[in-house]
C-alpha positions as CSV (number, residue, x, y, z in Angstrom):
1,M,9.0,33.1,-32.8
2,K,11.0,36.2,-32.1
3,L,9.0,38.3,-34.5
4,L,5.9,37.2,-32.7
5,N,7.5,38.0,-29.4
6,K,8.3,41.4,-30.6
7,V,4.7,41.8,-31.9
8,E,3.2,40.7,-28.6
9,I,5.6,43.0,-26.7
10,S,4.6,46.0,-28.9
11,K,0.9,45.2,-28.3
12,R,1.3,45.1,-24.6
13,L,3.2,48.4,-24.5
14,R,0.5,50.1,-26.7
15,K,-2.2,48.7,-24.3
16,L,-0.3,50.1,-21.4
17,I,0.2,53.4,-23.0
18,S,-3.4,53.6,-23.9
19,N,-4.6,52.8,-20.3
20,P,-5.4,56.3,-18.8
21,V,-4.8,55.2,-15.3
22,I,-1.4,54.0,-15.9
23,M,-0.5,57.0,-17.9
24,N,-1.8,59.3,-15.3
25,V,0.3,57.4,-12.6
26,A,3.3,57.6,-14.8
27,I,2.9,61.4,-15.4
28,V,2.3,62.2,-11.8
29,S,5.2,59.9,-10.7
30,I,7.6,61.9,-12.9
31,A,6.3,65.3,-11.5
32,T,6.4,64.1,-8.0
33,M,9.9,62.7,-8.3
34,L,11.2,66.1,-9.6
35,I,9.3,67.8,-6.8
36,K,10.8,65.5,-4.2
37,I,14.2,66.1,-5.5
38,V,13.8,69.9,-4.9
39,A,12.4,69.2,-1.5
40,F,15.3,66.9,-0.6
41,Y,17.7,69.6,-1.6
42,K,15.7,71.9,0.8
43,E,16.0,69.3,3.6
44,T,19.8,69.0,3.0
45,L,19.9,72.8,3.2
46,V,18.1,72.9,6.4
47,A,20.1,70.1,7.9
48,S,23.4,71.7,7.1
49,T,22.2,75.0,8.5
50,F,20.4,73.8,11.7
51,G,21.4,70.2,12.3
52,L,19.5,68.6,15.3
53,S,18.9,72.0,16.9
54,L,16.4,73.8,19.2
55,L,15.2,76.0,16.3
56,L,14.3,73.1,14.0
57,D,12.6,71.3,17.0
58,T,10.4,74.3,17.6
59,F,9.6,74.9,13.9
60,L,8.6,71.4,13.5
61,I,6.2,71.8,16.4
62,A,4.8,75.1,15.1
63,V,4.2,73.5,11.6
64,L,2.5,70.5,13.2
65,I,-0.4,72.3,14.4
66,P,-1.7,73.8,11.1
67,A,-0.6,70.7,9.3
68,F,-2.7,68.7,11.8
69,I,-5.7,70.9,11.1
70,Q,-5.3,70.7,7.4
71,N,-4.7,66.9,7.3
72,V,-7.6,66.0,9.7
73,F,-10.3,68.4,8.8
74,I,-9.7,69.7,5.3
75,G,-8.2,66.3,4.3
76,A,-11.3,64.5,5.5
77,L,-13.6,67.1,3.6
78,R,-11.6,66.7,0.4
79,N,-11.7,62.8,0.6
80,I,-15.5,62.7,0.9
81,F,-15.9,65.5,-1.4
82,I,-14.4,63.8,-4.4
83,P,-16.6,60.7,-4.7
84,N,-19.8,62.7,-3.8
85,Y,-18.9,65.3,-6.3
86,I,-18.4,62.6,-8.9
87,A,-21.8,61.2,-8.0
88,E,-23.4,64.7,-8.2
89,L,-22.0,65.1,-11.9
90,G,-23.5,61.9,-12.8
91,S,-26.9,62.8,-11.3
92,T,-28.3,66.2,-10.8
93,N,-25.2,68.0,-11.9
94,Q,-25.5,71.0,-9.6
95,K,-21.8,71.6,-9.5
96,E,-22.0,75.2,-8.9
97,E,-24.1,74.7,-5.7
98,F,-21.8,71.9,-4.6
99,Q,-18.6,73.8,-5.0
100,S,-20.0,76.8,-3.1
101,L,-21.0,74.5,-0.4
102,I,-17.6,72.9,0.1
103,L,-15.8,76.3,-0.2
104,L,-18.2,77.7,2.5
105,M,-17.4,74.7,4.8
106,V,-13.6,75.1,4.2
107,T,-13.9,78.9,5.1
108,G,-15.8,78.1,8.3
109,I,-13.4,75.4,9.4
110,M,-10.3,77.4,8.7
111,F,-11.7,80.5,10.3
112,F,-12.8,78.5,13.5
113,F,-9.4,76.8,13.9
114,T,-7.3,79.8,13.2
115,I,-9.1,81.7,16.0
116,L,-8.9,78.6,18.3
117,T,-5.2,78.1,17.6
118,Y,-4.3,81.6,18.2
119,F,-5.8,81.6,21.7
120,V,-5.1,78.2,23.0
121,S,-1.8,77.2,21.2
122,D,0.4,78.6,24.1
123,L,-1.4,76.6,26.7
124,L,-1.4,73.4,24.5
125,V,2.3,73.6,23.6
126,E,3.1,73.9,27.4
127,I,0.9,71.0,28.2
128,V,2.3,68.7,25.4
129,F,5.8,69.8,25.9
130,P,6.3,70.7,29.5
131,N,9.2,71.8,31.6
132,K,11.0,73.6,28.7
133,D,12.7,77.0,29.2
134,F,11.2,80.4,28.0
135,E,13.3,80.4,24.6
136,Y,11.8,77.1,23.7
137,Y,8.1,78.3,24.1
138,E,9.0,81.8,22.6
139,L,10.4,80.2,19.4
140,V,7.3,77.9,19.0
141,R,4.9,80.9,19.6
142,S,6.7,83.3,17.2
143,Q,6.9,80.8,14.3
144,L,3.4,79.5,14.9
145,H,1.9,82.9,14.5
146,I,3.7,83.3,11.0
147,V,2.6,79.9,9.7
148,L,-1.0,80.0,11.0
149,P,-2.4,82.1,7.9
150,S,-1.2,79.2,5.8
151,L,-4.3,77.3,6.9
152,F,-6.6,79.4,4.6
153,F,-4.3,79.0,1.6
154,M,-3.9,75.3,2.2
155,G,-7.6,74.8,2.5
156,Y,-8.7,76.5,-0.7
157,S,-5.7,75.0,-2.6
158,S,-6.8,71.6,-1.4
159,V,-10.4,71.9,-2.9
160,I,-9.2,73.2,-6.2
161,G,-6.6,70.5,-6.3
162,G,-9.4,68.0,-5.9
163,L,-11.4,69.5,-8.8
164,L,-8.4,69.2,-10.9
165,E,-7.9,65.5,-10.0
166,I,-11.5,64.8,-10.8
167,E,-10.9,66.2,-14.2
168,S,-7.8,64.1,-14.6
169,K,-5.5,67.1,-14.5
170,F,-3.0,65.4,-12.3
171,M,0.0,66.9,-13.6
172,V,-0.9,70.6,-12.9
173,S,-2.3,69.7,-9.5
174,T,0.9,67.8,-8.5
175,L,3.2,70.7,-9.6
176,S,1.8,72.9,-6.8
177,G,4.0,70.9,-4.4
178,I,7.2,72.6,-5.5
179,F,6.3,76.0,-4.2
180,P,6.9,75.4,-0.4
181,A,10.2,73.8,-1.2
182,I,11.4,76.6,-3.5
183,S,10.3,79.4,-1.2
184,T,12.2,77.8,1.7
185,I,15.3,77.4,-0.4
186,I,15.2,81.0,-1.3
187,A,14.6,82.2,2.1
188,L,17.5,80.2,3.4
189,I,20.0,81.3,0.7
190,Y,19.1,84.9,0.5
191,F,17.2,86.0,3.6
192,N,18.6,83.8,6.3
193,D,20.6,86.8,8.0
194,Y,17.6,89.1,7.7
195,L,14.8,86.8,8.8
196,G,16.9,85.0,11.6
197,D,14.8,82.6,13.7
198,Q,11.8,83.1,11.4
199,V,13.4,82.0,8.2
200,L,11.8,78.5,8.1
201,A,8.3,79.8,9.1
202,T,8.4,82.5,6.5
203,G,9.5,80.2,3.8
204,F,6.6,77.8,4.7
205,L,4.0,80.6,4.6
206,M,5.2,82.2,1.3
207,G,5.3,78.7,-0.3
208,N,1.6,78.2,0.4
209,I,0.7,81.6,-0.7
210,F,2.3,80.9,-4.1
211,A,0.7,77.5,-4.3
212,F,-2.7,79.2,-3.7
213,I,-2.2,81.8,-6.5
214,Y,-1.0,79.0,-8.7
215,F,-4.2,77.1,-8.1
216,I,-6.6,80.1,-8.6
217,F,-4.8,80.7,-12.0
218,I,-5.0,77.0,-13.1
219,G,-8.5,76.7,-11.9
220,Y,-9.9,79.6,-13.9
221,R,-7.8,78.6,-16.9
222,Y,-9.6,75.3,-17.1
223,R,-12.8,76.7,-16.2
224,L,-13.2,74.4,-13.1
225,I,-14.4,77.0,-10.6
226,S,-18.2,77.9,-10.8
227,L,-20.1,79.1,-7.9
228,K,-23.8,79.7,-7.0
229,W,-25.6,80.1,-3.9
230,P,-25.1,76.7,-2.0
231,R,-28.0,74.3,-1.9
232,L,-28.3,70.9,-0.3
233,N,-29.5,67.8,-2.3
234,E,-29.1,64.0,-1.9
235,N,-25.3,64.0,-2.8
236,S,-24.3,66.8,-0.6
237,R,-26.4,65.5,2.4
238,T,-24.5,62.1,1.9
239,M,-21.3,63.9,2.0
240,L,-22.3,65.8,5.2
241,K,-23.4,62.5,6.8
242,Q,-19.9,61.1,6.0
243,L,-18.1,63.9,7.4
244,P,-18.3,63.2,11.2
245,P,-16.8,59.7,11.1
246,K,-14.3,60.8,8.5
247,V,-13.2,63.6,10.8
248,I,-13.0,61.3,13.9
249,S,-11.0,58.9,11.8
250,G,-8.6,61.6,10.7
251,F,-8.4,63.2,14.0
252,L,-7.3,60.2,15.8
253,T,-4.9,59.1,13.0
254,G,-3.6,62.7,12.8
255,V,-3.0,63.1,16.4
256,N,-0.5,60.3,16.5
257,P,2.4,62.5,15.3
258,F,1.5,64.8,18.4
259,V,1.8,61.7,20.6
260,D,5.1,60.7,18.9
261,Q,6.5,64.3,19.3
262,F,5.2,64.5,22.9
263,F,7.3,61.4,23.8
264,A,10.2,62.7,21.7
265,G,10.0,66.0,23.5
266,Q,10.6,64.4,26.9
267,L,14.0,63.1,25.5
268,A,17.1,65.0,24.7
269,I,17.1,68.2,22.6
270,G,17.2,67.2,19.0
271,S,15.1,64.0,19.4
272,I,12.2,65.6,17.5
273,A,14.5,66.6,14.7
274,A,16.1,63.1,14.6
275,L,12.7,61.4,14.3
276,N,11.7,63.9,11.6
277,Y,14.9,63.1,9.6
278,G,14.4,59.4,10.1
279,L,11.0,59.7,8.5
280,K,12.3,61.6,5.5
281,I,13.2,58.6,3.2
282,P,10.1,56.5,4.1
283,A,8.0,59.8,3.6
284,F,9.8,60.3,0.2
285,V,8.9,56.8,-1.1
286,L,5.4,57.1,0.2
287,G,4.9,60.6,-0.9
288,I,5.9,59.7,-4.6
289,L,3.7,56.6,-4.6
290,L,0.7,58.2,-2.9
291,S,0.9,61.3,-5.0
292,S,1.1,59.3,-8.2
293,V,-1.1,56.3,-7.3
294,G,-3.3,57.5,-4.5
295,S,-4.4,60.9,-6.1
296,V,-5.2,59.0,-9.3
297,L,-7.0,56.0,-7.7
298,L,-9.5,57.9,-5.5
299,P,-11.4,59.5,-8.4
300,H,-10.9,56.3,-10.3
301,F,-12.3,54.2,-7.6
302,S,-15.3,56.6,-7.3
303,K,-16.1,56.3,-11.0
304,L,-15.7,52.5,-11.0
305,V,-18.0,52.0,-8.0
306,N,-20.6,54.2,-9.5
307,K,-20.8,51.8,-12.5
308,N,-19.9,48.6,-11.0
309,I,-18.8,48.1,-7.4
310,A,-17.5,44.5,-8.1
311,S,-15.1,45.9,-10.6
312,G,-13.9,48.4,-8.0
313,F,-13.0,45.6,-5.5
314,K,-11.2,43.6,-8.1
315,Y,-9.2,46.5,-9.2
316,L,-8.3,47.4,-5.7
317,F,-7.0,43.9,-4.9
318,K,-5.0,43.8,-8.2
319,S,-3.5,47.2,-7.4
320,I,-2.4,46.6,-3.8
321,K,-0.8,43.2,-4.9
322,V,1.4,44.9,-7.4
323,L,2.2,47.8,-5.0
324,F,3.0,45.5,-2.1
325,I,5.5,43.3,-4.2
326,S,7.2,46.3,-5.8
327,T,7.6,48.4,-2.8
328,F,8.6,45.5,-0.4
329,G,11.9,45.0,-2.5
330,L,12.6,48.7,-2.6
331,T,12.3,49.1,1.1
332,I,14.8,46.2,1.7
333,I,17.4,47.9,-0.5
334,L,16.9,51.1,1.4
335,M,17.2,49.5,4.7
336,V,20.5,47.8,3.8
337,F,22.0,51.2,2.5
338,S,20.3,53.3,5.3
339,E,23.4,54.7,6.9
340,P,25.2,55.6,3.5
341,I,22.0,57.4,2.4
342,I,21.7,59.5,5.5
343,S,25.4,60.3,5.3
344,L,25.2,61.3,1.7
345,L,22.1,63.4,2.1
346,F,22.5,65.3,5.4
347,E,25.9,64.8,7.0
348,R,27.6,68.2,6.7
349,N,28.4,71.3,8.9
350,S,25.9,71.0,11.9
351,F,24.8,67.6,11.1
352,T,27.5,65.1,12.5
353,S,28.4,61.4,12.0
354,E,26.9,60.7,15.3
355,D,23.6,62.2,14.1
356,T,23.9,60.0,11.0
357,K,24.0,56.8,13.2
358,V,20.9,57.9,15.1
359,V,19.0,58.9,12.2
360,S,19.9,55.9,9.9
361,A,18.8,53.4,12.8
362,I,15.5,55.2,13.2
363,Q,15.0,55.2,9.3
364,M,15.7,51.4,9.1
365,I,12.9,50.7,11.6
366,I,10.4,53.0,10.0
367,L,11.1,51.8,6.4
368,A,9.6,48.3,7.5
369,Y,6.1,49.7,7.4
370,V,6.3,51.3,4.0
371,P,4.7,48.5,1.8
372,F,2.0,47.9,4.5
373,S,1.2,51.6,4.9
374,L,1.0,52.2,1.2
375,C,-1.5,49.4,0.7
376,G,-3.4,50.6,3.8
377,I,-3.9,54.1,2.5
378,I,-5.0,52.9,-0.9
379,I,-7.6,50.7,0.8
380,V,-8.7,53.7,2.8
381,K,-9.2,55.6,-0.3
382,F,-11.3,52.7,-1.7
383,L,-13.4,52.5,1.5
384,T,-13.8,56.3,1.2
385,S,-15.2,55.9,-2.3
386,I,-17.9,53.5,-1.0
387,N,-18.7,55.7,2.1
388,K,-17.4,53.2,4.7
389,N,-16.0,55.9,6.9
390,S,-17.6,54.7,10.1
391,F,-15.5,51.5,10.2
392,M,-12.3,53.6,9.7
393,A,-13.4,55.8,12.8
394,Y,-13.5,52.7,14.9
395,I,-10.1,51.5,13.7
396,S,-8.6,54.9,14.3
397,V,-9.6,54.7,18.0
398,I,-7.7,51.3,18.2
399,S,-4.8,52.8,16.5
400,F,-4.6,55.8,18.8
401,A,-4.8,53.9,21.9
402,L,-2.3,51.3,20.7
403,N,0.2,54.0,19.7
404,I,0.0,55.6,23.2
405,F,0.5,52.2,24.9
406,L,3.3,51.1,22.8
407,N,5.2,54.5,22.9
408,Y,4.8,54.3,26.9
409,I,6.3,50.8,26.9
410,L,8.9,51.0,24.2
411,V,10.3,54.4,24.9
412,K,11.2,53.2,28.5
413,N,13.1,50.3,27.0
414,F,14.6,51.7,23.7
415,D,14.5,55.5,24.1
416,L,14.0,57.3,20.8
417,Y,14.1,54.1,18.8
418,G,11.0,52.9,20.8
419,L,9.0,55.5,19.0
420,A,9.9,54.3,15.6
421,L,9.3,50.7,16.7
422,S,5.8,51.7,18.0
423,T,5.0,53.7,14.8
424,T,6.0,50.7,12.6
425,F,4.0,48.1,14.6
426,V,0.7,50.4,14.6
427,R,1.0,51.1,10.8
428,I,1.5,47.4,10.0
429,T,-1.4,46.3,12.3
430,V,-4.0,48.9,11.1
431,S,-3.1,48.2,7.4
432,S,-3.6,44.5,7.9
433,I,-7.0,45.1,9.6
434,Y,-8.1,47.2,6.7
435,F,-7.2,44.6,4.2
436,I,-9.0,41.9,6.2
437,Y,-12.1,44.0,6.5
438,T,-12.2,44.9,2.9
439,Y,-11.6,41.3,1.6
440,R,-14.4,40.0,4.0
441,L,-16.7,42.8,2.8
442,F,-16.0,41.7,-0.8
443,K,-16.9,38.1,0.0
444,K,-20.0,39.1,1.8
445,L,-21.3,41.2,-0.9
446,Y,-20.2,38.6,-3.8
């Protein structure tokens, strides 16, 4: 019996190893873990240098604008590009024209928003964060002008990264995430005195430049980049039709951090930084899982639904069941040890024990949404692969309105902790709606 058990175990292990999806998830998980460790060292260095300070608050605001544009517009374009590009490879195979079209769209989007941000950012910051002194606005402005060119590098890198994921080159695509962390660490250690208030912004820009150079090198090495004069066909038209609802969905979802920071900006100096640190561990857990699972599953879903959509649905439900159960246990452990974790990672120099208490409480609240948010994002990727972006646009309207309403109510009663409570409730609600919709869609179709 023991021998049979060993044989059975051996067979199951070989089956797991031979499964390309599981192997890709494992590979990306390891790479992401290493990157996150470097990124966390960067965060501890930033925390010990600046604490919950004015400079860190203003840097986070400056980075929020290009990150918002990248996540909303280029993120939307990349997410609809992957499934439709896979469909293109399986039909007319005009990949050169398709790639040229997507790069042309990225260039236009980045150029438009760079110019727009340059001229309206001062007014926007004063509206969103009113009644601040001159130093506050000047720090945001000076740092924003440094990080703004990152938009182009992030946009092109995102497209090449998508091509790598379509070709199952997940490892080399994931490794690009280490450059912003390393460049910031180098800037803080060696150039802090020279760069002064611009040290974080400069590290951010240089990291994105190095990541772009890396992607260009890798893209040409694997011969993934091939361009011709762009031409529209059925697949590219489908992609363009899906872009408006995806952008609307991404815009209303991506604007929620602005809403949170607006409310945090009305509180004491350091509130934005405290909220940011409270998000670090949840973002760390979600980042690893989404980089490993999410990046692998979108192209996998797209390939599955092109062959048999029922198989795609079944694979989705199986995936989210495993993910929810596994991450639920992990988040409970992290919530129990929230304060020791924050103390160990950040409490030194300018980051005090009082800061630890505030941040750990925020972290405990936010951790509650991690299992729900992870499954919700995986469902979003599946819905994107079957071009159900219109529904997600409707839900993003609900999410946006609910977030504003809850922030207004909860901040009055619970101060900064109310922002965390609002975010958690909205994430759980929206993820639950996505699951119910997808399950009903499956039952309706089959």
